[in-house]
DRENPA-204694 format. One record per residue (C-alpha): x, y, z; residue in three letters. Coordinates in steps of 0.2 Angstrom, whole numbers, plus 2048, in hexadecimal, padded with zeros to 3 digits. Each point is the difference from the previous one (the first is absolute). Layout:
XYZALA/...
# end
This chain:
B777720BCMET/7F77F1807ALA/8067F6810LYS/7F97EF805LEU/7FB800812VAL/7F67F0803HIS/7F87F17FASER/7F07FA808MET/7F97EE804ILE/7F17FA809ARG/8027F580FVAL/7F57F680BILE/8097FF810ASP/80A810804GLU/80B7F980EALA/8057F17F6ARG/80480A7F1SER/80A80D80AILE/8097F2809ASP/8057F87EFPHE/8068107F8TYR/80A804810ARG/8087EF801ARG/8037FD7EEALA/8058117FAPHE/80380A810ARG/7F280D7FBLEU/7FA80980FGLU/7EF809803LEU/8028127FAALA/7EE805803GLU/7EE7F9802ARG/7F180A7FCILE/7F07F8806ALA/7EF8047F8PHE/7EF7FA804ASP/8007F17F5ASP/8137FD7FCPHE/811805804ALA/80F8057F6LEU/8117F9807VAL/8108077F8TYR/8107F6802LEU/8118057FBARG/8127FB803HIS/80780C80EPRO/8118047F7THR/7FE7FB7EDGLU/7F480D7F9ASP/7EF808801ASP/7F77F47F5PHE/7F27F7809GLU/7F57F17FFLEU/7EE805804GLU/7F57F2808LEU/7EE8037FETHR/7F67F780EVAL/7ED8007FDASN/7F87FC811PHE/7F57F1801GLY/8067F87F0ARG/8047EE803THR/8017F97EEGLU/8108007F7PRO/80280C7F2TYR/8007FA7EEGLU/8118057FALEU/7FB7FD7EEGLY/80B7FE7F1ASN/8058127FFGLY/80A80180FTYR/8137FD7FEGLY/80B80280FHIS/80980B80BLEU/8138007FFALA/80D80380DVAL/8138017FEVAL/80C7F880DVAL/813800802ASP/8027ED804GLU/7F37F57F7LEU/8067F0806ASP/800805812ALA/7EE8087FEGLU/7FA7F07F8HIS/8077F680FALA/7F880D80CARG/7EF7FF7F8PHE/8017ED801THR/804800812ALA/7F280D803GLU/7F47F37F9GLY/7FB80C7F1PHE/8027F27F3ASN/80A8097F3PRO/8007F87EFARG/8117FA7F9PRO/80E80C7FBLEU/8008047EDLYS/80C8077F3ASP/7F68097F3PHE/80A8007F0MET/7FF8097F0ASN/8097F47F5LYS/8117FF809GLU/7FE81080AVAL/7FA800812LEU/7F280D801VAL/7FC7FC812ALA/8027F480EARG/7F07FE80BPHE/7F37F780APHE/7EE802803PHE/7F6800810VAL/7EE802804ALA/7F980B80EASP/7F27FB80BPRO/7F38067F3ASP/8087F77F2GLY/80980F7F8TYR/8107FB7F7GLN/810809804ILE/8107FE7F6GLU/81080180AVAL/80E8057F5ILE/813800802GLN/8068127FFLYS/80B8047F1GLY/7FF8037EEGLY/7F080A7FBARG/7FA7FE812PHE/80E80A808GLY/8127FE804LYS/8037F380EALA/805808810THR/8127FE803PRO/8057F480EPRO/804809810SER/812801804SER/8077FD812SER/807810809PRO/8128037FBGLY/7FE7F77EFSER/8058097F0SER/7F07F97F7GLY/
# end
């Protein structure tokens, strides 16, 4: 059995990238491994799962990486897409408009895209359908649900 454990991207400014992923997706530093010429920085959500985003920082590099035409995007599922879009806007992340992705008359996904500080595209998707069941609304104490 195979298990996905991380996805890696190369970044220019370590602190700026960590700040973006912390503020945007609540990813926290899991580990940082420094080598002579580079560092591997592993970020993960503290309560969701053990999948990590690996940031590779090549020391001394100042030129942006060419993302090329082969890179697609990372995807993150959220419970409240409209609230996240508003939060991203307030944070100054400049998210693109909300979209309903349809297959004929069937909603496949509702999402928006945002770019990280290095230009990597991230799709933020409303939880539900093939992207997992939506988290039920929390009920107040004493309610029957």
